[in-house]
N, C-alpha and C positions, 0 to 999 in steps of 0.2 A: 504494500500500500504506500502511496505517496505521503510525503510529510515526515515529520520527526516526532520522537517521543516528547512527552511534556517537559517544559522548561521551568525551572525555579528562578524567580526574579525577586530582588530585594526592592521594596517600595519605600520603606523608611526604617528607622531604627527598630521598630517593633512589628512591622508589617511585611509579610512575604506574599508572593503570588505564584500559583501554579498555572501555567498556560498550556492549553491543548493546541497542538500545532500540525493538524492535518486538514487544513481548510479545503483542499481539492476534493476530499472525500467526506465533506460535511463533518469533519472531526469524529469520524467513526472510531470506536475504541478497539484497539488490538490488545491481546494479552500482555504484550510488553508495555503498553501504555498503563494498564492497570497496576502492573508490578512496579513500574516507575513511580506512579502516583503514591503508592504505599510507601516506597522508599523515601520520597520527598516529604511526605507528611511526618514520618518518623524523624527525619533529619531536622525538621522545624521544631518538633516536640522536644528534641534533645538540646536545642538552643534556648537557654534561659531568657534571652532577650526577646524572643519571638512570642507575640501574644495573639496576633490576628493573621489568618491565612485566607487569601482570596483565590477563587477559581475563575479563570477567564478562558477565552479561546479565540483563535484567529478566524477571520472570515465571516460569512453571513450566518452560519449555524453555530449554536453553542455546541451541540453534539447530536449526531443521529443515532447514538447508542452503540451497541455492539456491532462489530463488523460481521456482515452476513457470511463471509468466507469462514470465519471462526465457527459460526453455528453450523454451517453445512458440512464442515470437515470434522465436526465433533465426534469423537469415538468414546470418550469417557465423560459421562454427564457430571461427574464430580469436578471436572476442570472448570466448567462454566455453565451458566443456565440454571437448571432446577436444583442442582446439588447444594447442600448447605455449606460446603467448603469451596464454593466457586470463587474465583478471583474477583469477580464483580461484587459479590456480596461482601467479601473480605474488605474490598476497597471502600464500599459505602459504609460498612460498619465501623471501619477505622476512622473515617471522617466524622461519623456521628458521635463517636465516643472519645475523640481527641479532647484534651484539655483546652486546646486553642479555640478561639472564637472564629468561626468559618463563615465566609460570605461567597455566594455564587453570583457572579455578575453575568447576566444572561442577555446577550445581545441579539438573539434570533431564535429560530425553532429548536426545540429540544425533544428528543424521542427516546422511547424505550428505557434501557438501563441507565441512560444519562439522567433521566428524571429522578431516579433513586439517589444518584450521587448528589443532585441538587437538593433533594429533600433531606439528605443527611446533613446538609449545611444548616447553620443556625439562622442565617438571613439569606434572602434571595431577592436581588434587585434586577428588574428587567426593563426593557423599553417596549415600544408599541410594535416592534417586529417580532416579539416573543410569542410563540404559541407552543402548546404541549400536546403530544400524542403518545399513548402507550399501546403499541400495536401487537403486543405479545399474543393476544387471543387470536388474531388473524392467522398466525402461523402455528398455533397450537403449542406455544412455548409457555409452560407454567412458570410463573414468577416464583422466586425463592421467598421463603417465609418472611424475612425481615423487610423486604420491599413491600409486601402486602401490608405488614404491620405499620410501616411508615405511612403508606397511603391512608390507612384507616385512622391512625392517630392524627394525621394532618388535616384530612378532609372529612372525616366521619364516614360511617359505613355506607350510607346511601351514595355519596359522591364517589367514594372509592370503587364501589361496584360499577357505577356509571363509567368512570374513566377506564377501568381495567377491562370490563366485560364488553363494552360497546366500541372501544377504540376511538372514541370521539376526539376530534381536534378542538382544543380549547384556546381561544384568543387571549391576548394579554389582559384586557379589561376584566374578563371573567376569572382569569388566574389570580388577579388581585382580590376579587370578591370572595373566592373560595379559599384563599389563604396560601396558595402556592407562592405567589409573589408577596413579599413583605413591603415592597415599594415599587411603583411604576413611574418611570421618568421618560422624558423626551429622548429620542435616539442619540442626539449629540451630547446629552448630559450624563449618560450612563457611567462612563469611566470616572468623571469628576465626582459624581455622587457616591459611587462605590468607594473610591479612595477617601472621600470625606468621612463617610461612616466608619470605615476601617480605622482611620487615624483617630477619630473621636473615641472609639471603643478601646483602642490600644493605649490611650492615656489614662483609662480607668485603672484602679487597683486590680491587679490580675487575679490574685487568689480568690477573693470573694466573688468576682464576676464568673470565673471558671467554675466555682462551686455551685453558684446559682444556675449556671447552664446545665450542670450535671443533674441537679435535682429537678429542674424543669423537664429534662429528658425522661427522668425516671417516673415522674407523675403522668407523662403522656404515654408511657410504654404499656403494652399489653402484659408484659412480664413484670410483675410487681416485686420480684424476689429481692431486688437490690435497693428498695426504697429506704430501709433503715440505714444501710451503709451510706447512701447518698445524703440522707438527712444528717447523719453524724458529720460527714465531711462539710456540709453546709454550716453546721454549728461551729465546727472547728475553724472555719475561715473567719469567724467574727473576732476581731481584734480591737477592743475598745480604745486602747492606747493609740494605735495608728489612726483609727477613725477620728479621734479627738485632734490629733496632730493635723490631719488633712482638713478638718473643719476650721481649725485655727488659721491654717495657711490660706484657705479660701477667703476667710473674713478679712485677712490682712491685705488682700489684693484690691 
């Protein structure tokens, strides 16, 4: 396939960006792309300076999802697709569970498995060229469990059934209404708005923000087994001394 594996770019002291770079194929995802994304996310997690991670892509499409060639040549379902150990699922789950705050900057159409990668992000900012379609049902490809769970937790059961079972194409305005997009901006404003939000969040105290993210995720999850652990981490992130210091600094400005 044309294009290159995703690239990691530094935006500011606390903000990094992973960019998909296969515009000639609508940024279809190959296995090497998914493995590289996992590596880049872990690399950012290991850097104590990084707090926010943006996902962007080149060209007119955010991503057309998995490369059809990968699906056609699939011999072991555990490699990708329905298997619980698929690279796509591993990638989306890693993004969903990272301590970093994640933002998907969606400049165009987004299809299939790429929608789950976007749903795994904490925030999704799109423009009016954005639309979504989950075509798995058309080719009889059963979605892996965590993708279905993310659809249900983000959209509710009725909308999740509509999007997954009917393969409907959903325009940007409706994506904002149903909660897929957290913000909708003009085409020329997308990059600036994304970086503005990322920079703002990156300046917040990281530990409590990350703890709140984790507990928010746990309350939305169908699996409630980690609620108490997430709640304890949330409580542990409370530091009255540092909060008082930050309040004093703010009042001095």
